[in-house]
PDB file of N, CA, C and O in Angstrom, chain B, residues numbered from 101:
ATOM      1  N   MET B 101      49.658   2.702  -4.150  1.00  0.00           N
ATOM      2  CA  MET B 101      48.984   1.438  -3.654  1.00  0.00           C
ATOM      3  C   MET B 101      50.128   0.411  -3.859  1.00  0.00           C
ATOM      4  O   MET B 101      50.912   0.539  -4.800  1.00  0.00           O
ATOM      5  N   ALA B 102      50.210  -0.543  -3.027  1.00  0.00           N
ATOM      6  CA  ALA B 102      51.214  -1.717  -3.325  1.00  0.00           C
ATOM      7  C   ALA B 102      50.551  -2.869  -4.308  1.00  0.00           C
ATOM      8  O   ALA B 102      49.385  -3.243  -4.182  1.00  0.00           O
ATOM      9  N   MET B 103      51.396  -3.339  -5.232  1.00  0.00           N
ATOM     10  CA  MET B 103      51.032  -4.288  -6.068  1.00  0.00           C
ATOM     11  C   MET B 103      50.736  -5.529  -5.244  1.00  0.00           C
ATOM     12  O   MET B 103      51.548  -6.084  -4.503  1.00  0.00           O
ATOM     13  N   LEU B 104      49.484  -5.900  -5.456  1.00  0.00           N
ATOM     14  CA  LEU B 104      49.305  -7.554  -4.807  1.00  0.00           C
ATOM     15  C   LEU B 104      48.891  -8.447  -5.903  1.00  0.00           C
ATOM     16  O   LEU B 104      48.150  -8.115  -6.829  1.00  0.00           O
ATOM     17  N   GLU B 105      49.407  -9.566  -5.736  1.00  0.00           N
ATOM     18  CA  GLU B 105      49.105 -10.829  -6.664  1.00  0.00           C
ATOM     19  C   GLU B 105      48.727 -11.990  -5.881  1.00  0.00           C
ATOM     20  O   GLU B 105      49.360 -12.366  -4.895  1.00  0.00           O
ATOM     21  N   LYS B 106      47.617 -12.589  -6.364  1.00  0.00           N
ATOM     22  CA  LYS B 106      47.006 -13.531  -5.896  1.00  0.00           C
ATOM     23  C   LYS B 106      46.633 -14.701  -6.933  1.00  0.00           C
ATOM     24  O   LYS B 106      46.184 -14.246  -7.985  1.00  0.00           O
ATOM     25  N   ASN B 107      46.709 -15.995  -6.886  1.00  0.00           N
ATOM     26  CA  ASN B 107      46.391 -16.992  -7.802  1.00  0.00           C
ATOM     27  C   ASN B 107      44.758 -17.235  -7.323  1.00  0.00           C
ATOM     28  O   ASN B 107      44.325 -17.618  -6.236  1.00  0.00           O
ATOM     29  N   LEU B 108      44.025 -16.851  -8.589  1.00  0.00           N
ATOM     30  CA  LEU B 108      42.543 -17.134  -8.282  1.00  0.00           C
ATOM     31  C   LEU B 108      42.235 -18.158  -9.233  1.00  0.00           C
ATOM     32  O   LEU B 108      42.651 -18.079 -10.389  1.00  0.00           O
ATOM     33  N   LYS B 109      41.447 -19.235  -8.778  1.00  0.00           N
ATOM     34  CA  LYS B 109      41.027 -20.452  -9.517  1.00  0.00           C
ATOM     35  C   LYS B 109      39.428 -20.225 -10.033  1.00  0.00           C
ATOM     36  O   LYS B 109      38.498 -19.701  -9.421  1.00  0.00           O
ATOM     37  N   VAL B 110      39.456 -20.735 -11.201  1.00  0.00           N
ATOM     38  CA  VAL B 110      38.203 -20.694 -11.951  1.00  0.00           C
ATOM     39  C   VAL B 110      37.319 -21.675 -11.400  1.00  0.00           C
ATOM     40  O   VAL B 110      37.739 -22.750 -10.972  1.00  0.00           O
ATOM     41  N   ASP B 111      36.105 -21.345 -11.392  1.00  0.00           N
ATOM     42  CA  ASP B 111      35.205 -22.490 -11.169  1.00  0.00           C
ATOM     43  C   ASP B 111      34.797 -23.321 -12.667  1.00  0.00           C
ATOM     44  O   ASP B 111      35.313 -23.145 -13.771  1.00  0.00           O
ATOM     45  N   GLN B 112      33.803 -24.183 -12.323  1.00  0.00           N
ATOM     46  CA  GLN B 112      33.364 -25.038 -13.402  1.00  0.00           C
ATOM     47  C   GLN B 112      32.838 -24.091 -14.864  1.00  0.00           C
ATOM     48  O   GLN B 112      32.907 -24.484 -16.028  1.00  0.00           O
ATOM     49  N   LYS B 113      32.292 -22.703 -14.358  1.00  0.00           N
ATOM     50  CA  LYS B 113      31.728 -21.912 -15.244  1.00  0.00           C
ATOM     51  C   LYS B 113      32.814 -21.043 -15.753  1.00  0.00           C
ATOM     52  O   LYS B 113      32.485 -20.094 -16.464  1.00  0.00           O
ATOM     53  N   LYS B 114      33.992 -21.229 -15.499  1.00  0.00           N
ATOM     54  CA  LYS B 114      35.074 -20.085 -15.700  1.00  0.00           C
ATOM     55  C   LYS B 114      34.979 -18.867 -15.190  1.00  0.00           C
ATOM     56  O   LYS B 114      35.256 -17.791 -15.721  1.00  0.00           O
ATOM     57  N   ARG B 115      34.446 -19.165 -13.801  1.00  0.00           N
ATOM     58  CA  ARG B 115      34.237 -17.813 -13.080  1.00  0.00           C
ATOM     59  C   ARG B 115      35.245 -17.587 -12.008  1.00  0.00           C
ATOM     60  O   ARG B 115      35.757 -18.550 -11.437  1.00  0.00           O
ATOM     61  N   ILE B 116      35.561 -16.329 -11.700  1.00  0.00           N
ATOM     62  CA  ILE B 116      36.419 -16.091 -10.370  1.00  0.00           C
ATOM     63  C   ILE B 116      35.760 -15.224  -9.561  1.00  0.00           C
ATOM     64  O   ILE B 116      34.870 -14.457  -9.928  1.00  0.00           O
ATOM     65  N   THR B 117      36.296 -15.367  -8.197  1.00  0.00           N
ATOM     66  CA  THR B 117      35.843 -14.397  -7.093  1.00  0.00           C
ATOM     67  C   THR B 117      36.872 -13.613  -6.736  1.00  0.00           C
ATOM     68  O   THR B 117      37.941 -14.099  -6.368  1.00  0.00           O
ATOM     69  N   LEU B 118      36.644 -12.255  -6.810  1.00  0.00           N
ATOM     70  CA  LEU B 118      37.622 -11.391  -6.369  1.00  0.00           C
ATOM     71  C   LEU B 118      38.006 -11.215  -4.777  1.00  0.00           C
ATOM     72  O   LEU B 118      39.098 -10.947  -4.276  1.00  0.00           O
ATOM     73  N   GLY B 119      36.637 -11.476  -4.111  1.00  0.00           N
ATOM     74  CA  GLY B 119      36.703 -11.591  -2.529  1.00  0.00           C
ATOM     75  C   GLY B 119      37.356 -10.173  -1.882  1.00  0.00           C
ATOM     76  O   GLY B 119      36.963  -9.074  -2.275  1.00  0.00           O
ATOM     77  N   LYS B 120      38.171 -10.288  -1.072  1.00  0.00           N
ATOM     78  CA  LYS B 120      38.800  -9.028  -0.562  1.00  0.00           C
ATOM     79  C   LYS B 120      39.803  -8.254  -1.289  1.00  0.00           C
ATOM     80  O   LYS B 120      40.387  -7.284  -0.805  1.00  0.00           O
ATOM     81  N   LEU B 121      40.018  -8.795  -2.674  1.00  0.00           N
ATOM     82  CA  LEU B 121      40.875  -8.115  -3.477  1.00  0.00           C
ATOM     83  C   LEU B 121      40.030  -6.897  -3.992  1.00  0.00           C
ATOM     84  O   LEU B 121      40.696  -5.881  -4.187  1.00  0.00           O
ATOM     85  N   ALA B 122      38.767  -6.819  -4.233  1.00  0.00           N
ATOM     86  CA  ALA B 122      37.994  -5.870  -4.499  1.00  0.00           C
ATOM     87  C   ALA B 122      37.832  -4.761  -3.497  1.00  0.00           C
ATOM     88  O   ALA B 122      37.527  -5.140  -2.366  1.00  0.00           O
ATOM     89  N   PRO B 123      37.964  -3.573  -3.667  1.00  0.00           N
ATOM     90  CA  PRO B 123      37.623  -2.395  -2.728  1.00  0.00           C
ATOM     91  C   PRO B 123      36.132  -2.445  -2.582  1.00  0.00           C
ATOM     92  O   PRO B 123      35.339  -2.911  -3.400  1.00  0.00           O
ATOM     93  N   GLU B 124      35.867  -1.899  -1.429  1.00  0.00           N
ATOM     94  CA  GLU B 124      34.460  -2.116  -1.126  1.00  0.00           C
ATOM     95  C   GLU B 124      33.285  -1.305  -1.931  1.00  0.00           C
ATOM     96  O   GLU B 124      32.129  -1.647  -2.182  1.00  0.00           O
ATOM     97  N   GLU B 125      34.114   0.083  -2.293  1.00  0.00           N
ATOM     98  CA  GLU B 125      33.368   1.025  -2.963  1.00  0.00           C
ATOM     99  C   GLU B 125      33.096   0.583  -4.606  1.00  0.00           C
ATOM    100  O   GLU B 125      32.223   1.091  -5.308  1.00  0.00           O
ATOM    101  N   VAL B 126      33.868  -0.276  -4.958  1.00  0.00           N
ATOM    102  CA  VAL B 126      33.850  -0.725  -6.400  1.00  0.00           C
ATOM    103  C   VAL B 126      32.650  -1.712  -6.749  1.00  0.00           C
ATOM    104  O   VAL B 126      32.544  -2.795  -6.174  1.00  0.00           O
ATOM    105  N   SER B 127      31.769  -1.289  -7.704  1.00  0.00           N
ATOM    106  CA  SER B 127      30.642  -1.934  -7.892  1.00  0.00           C
ATOM    107  C   SER B 127      30.646  -2.803  -9.224  1.00  0.00           C
ATOM    108  O   SER B 127      29.822  -3.699  -9.410  1.00  0.00           O
ATOM    109  N   SER B 128      31.551  -2.496 -10.054  1.00  0.00           N
ATOM    110  CA  SER B 128      31.612  -3.256 -11.251  1.00  0.00           C
ATOM    111  C   SER B 128      33.152  -3.000 -11.710  1.00  0.00           C
ATOM    112  O   SER B 128      33.938  -2.197 -11.208  1.00  0.00           O
ATOM    113  N   TYR B 129      33.408  -4.005 -12.932  1.00  0.00           N
ATOM    114  CA  TYR B 129      34.572  -3.576 -13.749  1.00  0.00           C
ATOM    115  C   TYR B 129      34.411  -3.924 -15.127  1.00  0.00           C
ATOM    116  O   TYR B 129      33.681  -4.785 -15.617  1.00  0.00           O
ATOM    117  N   ASP B 130      35.264  -3.065 -15.722  1.00  0.00           N
ATOM    118  CA  ASP B 130      35.256  -3.281 -17.245  1.00  0.00           C
ATOM    119  C   ASP B 130      36.613  -4.142 -17.413  1.00  0.00           C
ATOM    120  O   ASP B 130      37.664  -3.921 -16.811  1.00  0.00           O
ATOM    121  N   ALA B 131      36.393  -5.088 -18.280  1.00  0.00           N
ATOM    122  CA  ALA B 131      37.453  -6.174 -18.583  1.00  0.00           C
ATOM    123  C   ALA B 131      37.909  -5.832 -19.846  1.00  0.00           C
ATOM    124  O   ALA B 131      37.099  -5.531 -20.723  1.00  0.00           O
ATOM    125  N   GLU B 132      39.392  -5.842 -20.100  1.00  0.00           N
ATOM    126  CA  GLU B 132      40.085  -5.693 -21.262  1.00  0.00           C
ATOM    127  C   GLU B 132      40.877  -7.043 -21.410  1.00  0.00           C
ATOM    128  O   GLU B 132      41.569  -7.480 -20.490  1.00  0.00           O
ATOM    129  N   LEU B 133      40.735  -7.685 -22.632  1.00  0.00           N
ATOM    130  CA  LEU B 133      41.385  -8.900 -22.995  1.00  0.00           C
ATOM    131  C   LEU B 133      42.516  -8.334 -24.015  1.00  0.00           C
ATOM    132  O   LEU B 133      42.217  -7.694 -25.023  1.00  0.00           O
ATOM    133  N   LYS B 134      43.784  -8.628 -23.656  1.00  0.00           N
ATOM    134  CA  LYS B 134      44.912  -8.271 -24.288  1.00  0.00           C
ATOM    135  C   LYS B 134      45.184  -9.400 -25.505  1.00  0.00           C
ATOM    136  O   LYS B 134      44.516 -10.435 -25.515  1.00  0.00           O
ATOM    137  N   GLU B 135      45.947  -9.205 -26.273  1.00  0.00           N
ATOM    138  CA  GLU B 135      46.381 -10.128 -27.593  1.00  0.00           C
ATOM    139  C   GLU B 135      46.884 -11.400 -26.832  1.00  0.00           C
ATOM    140  O   GLU B 135      46.413 -12.500 -27.123  1.00  0.00           O
ATOM    141  N   ASN B 136      47.780 -11.269 -25.919  1.00  0.00           N
ATOM    142  CA  ASN B 136      48.461 -12.161 -25.122  1.00  0.00           C
ATOM    143  C   ASN B 136      47.681 -12.987 -24.233  1.00  0.00           C
ATOM    144  O   ASN B 136      48.230 -13.924 -23.653  1.00  0.00           O
ATOM    145  N   GLY B 137      46.206 -12.685 -24.034  1.00  0.00           N
ATOM    146  CA  GLY B 137      45.590 -13.575 -23.134  1.00  0.00           C
ATOM    147  C   GLY B 137      45.371 -12.953 -21.473  1.00  0.00           C
ATOM    148  O   GLY B 137      44.726 -13.399 -20.524  1.00  0.00           O
ATOM    149  N   VAL B 138      46.114 -11.891 -21.613  1.00  0.00           N
ATOM    150  CA  VAL B 138      46.128 -11.300 -20.206  1.00  0.00           C
ATOM    151  C   VAL B 138      44.862 -10.181 -20.088  1.00  0.00           C
ATOM    152  O   VAL B 138      44.633  -9.303 -20.920  1.00  0.00           O
ATOM    153  N   ILE B 139      44.165 -10.412 -18.956  1.00  0.00           N
ATOM    154  CA  ILE B 139      42.854  -9.944 -18.743  1.00  0.00           C
ATOM    155  C   ILE B 139      43.202  -8.770 -17.648  1.00  0.00           C
ATOM    156  O   ILE B 139      43.850  -8.978 -16.622  1.00  0.00           O
ATOM    157  N   ILE B 140      42.683  -7.555 -18.024  1.00  0.00           N
ATOM    158  CA  ILE B 140      43.039  -6.639 -17.084  1.00  0.00           C
ATOM    159  C   ILE B 140      41.652  -5.942 -16.723  1.00  0.00           C
ATOM    160  O   ILE B 140      40.854  -5.536 -17.568  1.00  0.00           O
ATOM    161  N   LEU B 141      41.479  -5.862 -15.297  1.00  0.00           N
ATOM    162  CA  LEU B 141      40.010  -5.340 -14.889  1.00  0.00           C
ATOM    163  C   LEU B 141      40.046  -3.907 -14.270  1.00  0.00           C
ATOM    164  O   LEU B 141      40.633  -3.667 -13.215  1.00  0.00           O
ATOM    165  N   HIS B 142      39.410  -3.020 -14.967  1.00  0.00           N
ATOM    166  CA  HIS B 142      39.252  -1.599 -14.526  1.00  0.00           C
ATOM    167  C   HIS B 142      38.133  -1.375 -13.607  1.00  0.00           C
ATOM    168  O   HIS B 142      36.974  -1.598 -13.958  1.00  0.00           O
ATOM    169  N   PRO B 143      38.445  -0.934 -12.424  1.00  0.00           N
ATOM    170  CA  PRO B 143      37.181  -0.914 -11.534  1.00  0.00           C
ATOM    171  C   PRO B 143      36.252   0.356 -11.730  1.00  0.00           C
ATOM    172  O   PRO B 143      36.688   1.451 -12.085  1.00  0.00           O
ATOM    173  N   LYS B 144      35.061   0.113 -11.486  1.00  0.00           N
ATOM    174  CA  LYS B 144      34.020   1.363 -11.771  1.00  0.00           C
ATOM    175  C   LYS B 144      33.337   1.426 -10.280  1.00  0.00           C
ATOM    176  O   LYS B 144      33.277   0.495  -9.476  1.00  0.00           O
ATOM    177  N   VAL B 145      32.815   2.824 -10.107  1.00  0.00           N
ATOM    178  CA  VAL B 145      31.832   3.085  -8.972  1.00  0.00           C
ATOM    179  C   VAL B 145      30.648   3.585  -9.627  1.00  0.00           C
ATOM    180  O   VAL B 145      30.747   4.154 -10.714  1.00  0.00           O
ATOM    181  N   GLU B 146      29.483   3.412  -9.028  1.00  0.00           N
ATOM    182  CA  GLU B 146      28.491   3.895  -9.628  1.00  0.00           C
ATOM    183  C   GLU B 146      28.050   5.253  -8.563  1.00  0.00           C
ATOM    184  O   GLU B 146      28.340   5.387  -7.374  1.00  0.00           O
ATOM    185  N   ILE B 147      27.286   6.141  -9.420  1.00  0.00           N
ATOM    186  CA  ILE B 147      26.769   7.442  -8.513  1.00  0.00           C
ATOM    187  C   ILE B 147      25.359   7.544  -8.845  1.00  0.00           C
ATOM    188  O   ILE B 147      25.000   7.192  -9.969  1.00  0.00           O
ATOM    189  N   PRO B 148      24.454   8.016  -7.941  1.00  0.00           N
ATOM    190  CA  PRO B 148      23.185   7.960  -8.004  1.00  0.00           C
ATOM    191  C   PRO B 148      22.841   9.088  -9.346  1.00  0.00           C
ATOM    192  O   PRO B 148      23.477  10.101  -9.637  1.00  0.00           O
ATOM    193  N   ALA B 149      21.827   8.616  -9.906  1.00  0.00           N
ATOM    194  CA  ALA B 149      21.469   9.322 -11.219  1.00  0.00           C
ATOM    195  C   ALA B 149      21.252  10.750 -11.156  1.00  0.00           C
ATOM    196  O   ALA B 149      21.474  11.468 -12.131  1.00  0.00           O
ATOM    197  N   GLU B 150      20.770  11.253  -9.898  1.00  0.00           N
ATOM    198  CA  GLU B 150      20.586  12.589  -9.761  1.00  0.00           C
ATOM    199  C   GLU B 150      21.778  13.507  -9.488  1.00  0.00           C
ATOM    200  O   GLU B 150      21.657  14.728  -9.394  1.00  0.00           O
ATOM    201  N   GLU B 151      23.050  12.787  -9.355  1.00  0.00           N
ATOM    202  CA  GLU B 151      24.068  13.576  -9.048  1.00  0.00           C
ATOM    203  C   GLU B 151      25.038  13.567 -10.317  1.00  0.00           C
ATOM    204  O   GLU B 151      26.079  14.224 -10.292  1.00  0.00           O
ATOM    205  N   LEU B 152      24.689  12.841 -11.374  1.00  0.00           N
ATOM    206  CA  LEU B 152      25.364  12.653 -12.747  1.00  0.00           C
ATOM    207  C   LEU B 152      25.726  14.265 -13.229  1.00  0.00           C
ATOM    208  O   LEU B 152      26.861  14.626 -13.539  1.00  0.00           O
ATOM    209  N   TRP B 153      24.645  15.057 -13.226  1.00  0.00           N
ATOM    210  CA  TRP B 153      24.663  16.572 -13.675  1.00  0.00           C
ATOM    211  C   TRP B 153      26.142  17.226 -13.351  1.00  0.00           C
ATOM    212  O   TRP B 153      26.849  17.857 -14.137  1.00  0.00           O
ATOM    213  N   LEU B 154      26.411  16.894 -11.960  1.00  0.00           N
ATOM    214  CA  LEU B 154      27.533  17.330 -11.256  1.00  0.00           C
ATOM    215  C   LEU B 154      28.662  17.154 -12.138  1.00  0.00           C
ATOM    216  O   LEU B 154      29.324  18.076 -12.614  1.00  0.00           O
ATOM    217  N   PHE B 155      28.873  15.748 -12.357  1.00  0.00           N
ATOM    218  CA  PHE B 155      30.113  15.200 -13.085  1.00  0.00           C
ATOM    219  C   PHE B 155      30.331  15.727 -14.550  1.00  0.00           C
ATOM    220  O   PHE B 155      31.439  15.906 -15.056  1.00  0.00           O
ATOM    221  N   LYS B 156      29.143  15.946 -15.151  1.00  0.00           N
ATOM    222  CA  LYS B 156      28.916  16.452 -16.343  1.00  0.00           C
ATOM    223  C   LYS B 156      29.367  18.019 -16.552  1.00  0.00           C
ATOM    224  O   LYS B 156      29.750  18.523 -17.607  1.00  0.00           O
ATOM    225  N   ASN B 157      29.223  18.648 -15.291  1.00  0.00           N
ATOM    226  CA  ASN B 157      29.367  20.170 -15.253  1.00  0.00           C
ATOM    227  C   ASN B 157      30.712  20.305 -14.654  1.00  0.00           C
ATOM    228  O   ASN B 157      30.814  20.217 -13.430  1.00  0.00           O
ATOM    229  N   LYS B 158      31.849  20.527 -15.457  1.00  0.00           N
ATOM    230  CA  LYS B 158      33.129  20.801 -14.875  1.00  0.00           C
ATOM    231  C   LYS B 158      33.109  21.946 -13.933  1.00  0.00           C
ATOM    232  O   LYS B 158      33.518  21.790 -12.782  1.00  0.00           O
ATOM    233  N   GLU B 159      32.570  23.305 -14.431  1.00  0.00           N
ATOM    234  CA  GLU B 159      32.632  24.317 -13.355  1.00  0.00           C
ATOM    235  C   GLU B 159      31.782  24.067 -12.150  1.00  0.00           C
ATOM    236  O   GLU B 159      32.183  24.598 -11.114  1.00  0.00           O
ATOM    237  N   ALA B 160      30.750  23.402 -12.090  1.00  0.00           N
ATOM    238  CA  ALA B 160      30.080  22.938 -10.708  1.00  0.00           C
ATOM    239  C   ALA B 160      31.042  22.048  -9.955  1.00  0.00           C
ATOM    240  O   ALA B 160      31.392  22.324  -8.807  1.00  0.00           O
ATOM    241  N   LEU B 161      31.427  21.075 -10.545  1.00  0.00           N
ATOM    242  CA  LEU B 161      32.350  20.011  -9.918  1.00  0.00           C
ATOM    243  C   LEU B 161      33.628  20.652  -9.249  1.00  0.00           C
ATOM    244  O   LEU B 161      34.071  20.276  -8.163  1.00  0.00           O
ATOM    245  N   ASN B 162      34.191  21.695 -10.042  1.00  0.00           N
ATOM    246  CA  ASN B 162      35.453  22.483  -9.612  1.00  0.00           C
ATOM    247  C   ASN B 162      35.159  23.077  -8.444  1.00  0.00           C
ATOM    248  O   ASN B 162      35.949  23.069  -7.500  1.00  0.00           O
ATOM    249  N   SER B 163      33.752  23.760  -8.397  1.00  0.00           N
ATOM    250  CA  SER B 163      33.343  24.687  -7.340  1.00  0.00           C
ATOM    251  C   SER B 163      33.254  23.802  -6.011  1.00  0.00           C
ATOM    252  O   SER B 163      33.787  24.079  -4.937  1.00  0.00           O
ATOM    253  N   VAL B 164      32.455  22.657  -6.307  1.00  0.00           N
ATOM    254  CA  VAL B 164      32.399  21.732  -5.137  1.00  0.00           C
ATOM    255  C   VAL B 164      33.692  21.348  -4.580  1.00  0.00           C
ATOM    256  O   VAL B 164      33.904  21.370  -3.367  1.00  0.00           O
ATOM    257  N   ARG B 165      34.574  20.990  -5.462  1.00  0.00           N
ATOM    258  CA  ARG B 165      35.924  20.434  -4.766  1.00  0.00           C
ATOM    259  C   ARG B 165      36.618  21.443  -4.301  1.00  0.00           C
ATOM    260  O   ARG B 165      37.536  21.105  -3.554  1.00  0.00           O
ATOM    261  N   LYS B 166      36.470  22.775  -4.522  1.00  0.00           N
ATOM    262  CA  LYS B 166      37.106  23.938  -4.157  1.00  0.00           C
ATOM    263  C   LYS B 166      36.547  24.250  -2.765  1.00  0.00           C
ATOM    264  O   LYS B 166      37.233  24.817  -1.915  1.00  0.00           O
ATOM    265  N   GLY B 167      35.264  23.858  -2.553  1.00  0.00           N
ATOM    266  CA  GLY B 167      34.620  24.263  -1.324  1.00  0.00           C
ATOM    267  C   GLY B 167      35.066  23.273  -0.193  1.00  0.00           C
ATOM    268  O   GLY B 167      35.309  23.548   0.982  1.00  0.00           O
ATOM    269  N   ILE B 168      35.118  21.981  -0.862  1.00  0.00           N
ATOM    270  CA  ILE B 168      35.630  20.939   0.137  1.00  0.00           C
ATOM    271  C   ILE B 168      37.105  21.475   0.366  1.00  0.00           C
ATOM    272  O   ILE B 168      37.342  21.823   1.523  1.00  0.00           O
ATOM    273  N   LYS B 169      37.936  21.572  -0.379  1.00  0.00           N
ATOM    274  CA  LYS B 169      39.399  22.045  -0.208  1.00  0.00           C
ATOM    275  C   LYS B 169      39.360  23.171   0.869  1.00  0.00           C
ATOM    276  O   LYS B 169      40.113  23.029   1.833  1.00  0.00           O
ATOM    277  N   ASP B 170      38.676  24.121   0.817  1.00  0.00           N
ATOM    278  CA  ASP B 170      38.348  25.204   1.769  1.00  0.00           C
ATOM    279  C   ASP B 170      37.898  24.695   3.123  1.00  0.00           C
ATOM    280  O   ASP B 170      38.395  25.042   4.194  1.00  0.00           O
ATOM    281  N   SER B 171      37.118  24.020   2.998  1.00  0.00           N
ATOM    282  CA  SER B 171      36.631  23.504   4.388  1.00  0.00           C
ATOM    283  C   SER B 171      37.570  22.736   5.062  1.00  0.00           C
ATOM    284  O   SER B 171      37.720  22.915   6.271  1.00  0.00           O
ATOM    285  N   VAL B 172      38.255  21.872   4.438  1.00  0.00           N
ATOM    286  CA  VAL B 172      39.240  21.050   5.045  1.00  0.00           C
ATOM    287  C   VAL B 172      40.308  22.093   5.737  1.00  0.00           C
ATOM    288  O   VAL B 172      40.728  21.970   6.888  1.00  0.00           O
ATOM    289  N   ASN B 173      40.631  23.030   4.921  1.00  0.00           N
ATOM    290  CA  ASN B 173      41.764  24.187   5.315  1.00  0.00           C
ATOM    291  C   ASN B 173      41.078  25.297   6.217  1.00  0.00           C
ATOM    292  O   ASN B 173      41.627  26.394   6.320  1.00  0.00           O
ATOM    293  N   GLY B 174      40.074  25.070   6.768  1.00  0.00           N
ATOM    294  CA  GLY B 174      39.503  25.982   7.875  1.00  0.00           C
ATOM    295  C   GLY B 174      38.735  27.281   7.383  1.00  0.00           C
ATOM    296  O   GLY B 174      38.292  28.129   8.157  1.00  0.00           O
ATOM    297  N   LYS B 175      38.610  27.346   5.715  1.00  0.00           N
ATOM    298  CA  LYS B 175      38.254  28.581   5.201  1.00  0.00           C
ATOM    299  C   LYS B 175      36.745  28.363   5.049  1.00  0.00           C
ATOM    300  O   LYS B 175      36.274  27.847   4.036  1.00  0.00           O
ATOM    301  N   THR B 176      35.925  28.813   6.194  1.00  0.00           N
ATOM    302  CA  THR B 176      34.397  28.454   6.242  1.00  0.00           C
ATOM    303  C   THR B 176      33.825  29.938   6.476  1.00  0.00           C
ATOM    304  O   THR B 176      34.569  30.890   6.712  1.00  0.00           O
ATOM    305  N   SER B 177      32.535  30.031   6.392  1.00  0.00           N
ATOM    306  CA  SER B 177      31.903  31.171   6.768  1.00  0.00           C
ATOM    307  C   SER B 177      30.568  30.812   7.427  1.00  0.00           C
ATOM    308  O   SER B 177      30.041  29.718   7.224  1.00  0.00           O
ATOM    309  N   THR B 178      30.029  31.745   8.218  1.00  0.00           N
ATOM    310  CA  THR B 178      28.690  31.438   8.779  1.00  0.00           C
ATOM    311  C   THR B 178      27.529  32.321   7.959  1.00  0.00           C
ATOM    312  O   THR B 178      27.597  33.529   7.737  1.00  0.00           O
ATOM    313  N   LEU B 179      26.389  31.373   7.543  1.00  0.00           N
ATOM    314  CA  LEU B 179      25.373  32.113   6.817  1.00  0.00           C
ATOM    315  C   LEU B 179      24.229  32.950   8.075  1.00  0.00           C
ATOM    316  O   LEU B 179      24.077  32.704   9.272  1.00  0.00           O
ATOM    317  N   GLU B 180      23.687  33.811   7.335  1.00  0.00           N
ATOM    318  CA  GLU B 180      22.605  34.474   8.252  1.00  0.00           C
ATOM    319  C   GLU B 180      21.524  33.775   8.440  1.00  0.00           C
ATOM    320  O   GLU B 180      21.091  33.233   7.423  1.00  0.00           O
ATOM    321  N   ASP B 181      20.861  33.584   9.544  1.00  0.00           N
ATOM    322  CA  ASP B 181      19.600  32.598   9.741  1.00  0.00           C
ATOM    323  C   ASP B 181      18.416  32.888   8.681  1.00  0.00           C
ATOM    324  O   ASP B 181      17.500  32.073   8.572  1.00  0.00           O
ATOM    325  N   ASP B 182      18.450  34.058   7.907  1.00  0.00           N
ATOM    326  CA  ASP B 182      17.400  34.049   6.946  1.00  0.00           C
ATOM    327  C   ASP B 182      17.862  33.733   5.461  1.00  0.00           C
ATOM    328  O   ASP B 182      17.218  34.109   4.482  1.00  0.00           O
ATOM    329  N   PHE B 183      18.992  33.036   5.392  1.00  0.00           N
ATOM    330  CA  PHE B 183      19.748  32.888   4.018  1.00  0.00           C
ATOM    331  C   PHE B 183      18.891  32.105   3.224  1.00  0.00           C
ATOM    332  O   PHE B 183      18.750  32.465   2.056  1.00  0.00           O
ATOM    333  N   TRP B 184      18.171  30.912   3.695  1.00  0.00           N
ATOM    334  CA  TRP B 184      17.479  30.090   2.955  1.00  0.00           C
ATOM    335  C   TRP B 184      16.133  30.652   2.586  1.00  0.00           C
ATOM    336  O   TRP B 184      15.628  30.145   1.584  1.00  0.00           O
ATOM    337  N   ASP B 185      15.376  31.704   3.264  1.00  0.00           N
ATOM    338  CA  ASP B 185      14.099  32.256   3.165  1.00  0.00           C
ATOM    339  C   ASP B 185      13.697  32.327   1.694  1.00  0.00           C
ATOM    340  O   ASP B 185      12.613  31.894   1.303  1.00  0.00           O
ATOM    341  N   ASP B 186      14.531  32.842   0.957  1.00  0.00           N
ATOM    342  CA  ASP B 186      14.351  33.142  -0.692  1.00  0.00           C
ATOM    343  C   ASP B 186      14.751  32.076  -1.690  1.00  0.00           C
ATOM    344  O   ASP B 186      14.668  32.229  -2.909  1.00  0.00           O
ATOM    345  N   ILE B 187      15.104  31.200  -1.204  1.00  0.00           N
ATOM    346  CA  ILE B 187      15.429  29.771  -2.049  1.00  0.00           C
ATOM    347  C   ILE B 187      14.334  28.991  -2.410  1.00  0.00           C
ATOM    348  O   ILE B 187      13.698  28.471  -1.494  1.00  0.00           O
ATOM    349  N   GLU B 188      13.987  28.806  -3.557  1.00  0.00           N
ATOM    350  CA  GLU B 188      12.803  27.984  -3.844  1.00  0.00           C
ATOM    351  C   GLU B 188      13.394  26.427  -4.163  1.00  0.00           C
ATOM    352  O   GLU B 188      14.533  26.168  -4.552  1.00  0.00           O
ATOM    353  N   GLU B 189      12.348  25.504  -3.901  1.00  0.00           N
ATOM    354  CA  GLU B 189      12.935  24.071  -4.200  1.00  0.00           C
ATOM    355  C   GLU B 189      12.572  23.843  -5.580  1.00  0.00           C
ATOM    356  O   GLU B 189      12.888  22.791  -6.135  1.00  0.00           O
TER     357      GLU B 189
END
C-alpha cells in the first residue's frame, strides 16, 4: 500500500475528519500517543457477534480459509440432494 500523507486541520474542538483517507470497511480506530506527540491510528473493523466464535476457534477459522482457497482453485464437490435432511438447526 502506498504511503499517503495529508495535512488535516483540527476544528475548534480539536477534532479531525479522516474523510476519504479511511477505508470504507473501517469502523473505528485505536489511537496510540507516542512520547514525541505523534498519534498513530490503528484501524479496526467490527464483526457480527454471532460470528465471533469463528475468530476464537483457530481450527474452524483455518477450515473456512482452506475451503475458500479450495473454492478459488476450483476444488469443489457437489452434495447429494438429501445431504441436509438429517441436519438439525
